[in-house]
N, C-alpha and C positions, 0 to 999 in steps of 0.2 A: 250399531255394532262396532264400527271402527273406533268410536270413542272409548268403548269398554276395553278393546285390545290395546289402545294407546295408554290407558290408565294402568292396565296390568303390566305392560312392558316397562313403563316408567318406574314402577315400584320394584319389579323383579331385576331389572338390568343392573342397578348398583350393587345388589347382593351378589349376583353372579360374577360381576367384575372384581369384587373384593375377595373372592375365594381363590386360594392358591392350592396347587397340588402338593402332596407330601412326597416329593421325589428325593431320593438319597443319592449322593454322588460317591459314597464310600462303599467298600465291599461289605457283604453281609457280616453281621456280628458272629453268627453261629453257622458252622458248616452243616449242610443237610446230608444225612447219611444215605447209603444205598437202600436200606430197608424202608426208610421214610419216603424216598423218591419212588420206589417200586410200588409201595402201598398207595400213594397218591395217584400215580398214573393208572393203577388198577381200578381205583374207585372212579376216576374220571371216565375210563373206558366203559366200566359197568353202567355208569349213569347215562352215557350217551348211547351205547350199543345195546344195553339190556332191553329197553322197551321195544326197539325195532326188532330185535331177535325174538322177543315174545310174540309179536304180531306175525312174523314170518313163520314161526313154529306152529302157530294156531290158525294159519291162513285157511286151511280146509274147513275149520269150524265156522269161520266167517262166511265162507262161500255157500254153505248148506242152506237150502231153501226149505222152510218149514211150512 
């Protein structure tokens, strides 16, 4: 097993080392508007809080014993 891990890491390590991140040091090219920001934050909130809200709203249905 250690031989397999050594073989995998020896082949993967050069690929990982050669990758660079696409970081920008300049300001954004386009300004993001208030409507776009509000929409994006709303969608993130819905994606995170929606499922937990659904479960909490239907908690009594989950507690029922049949």
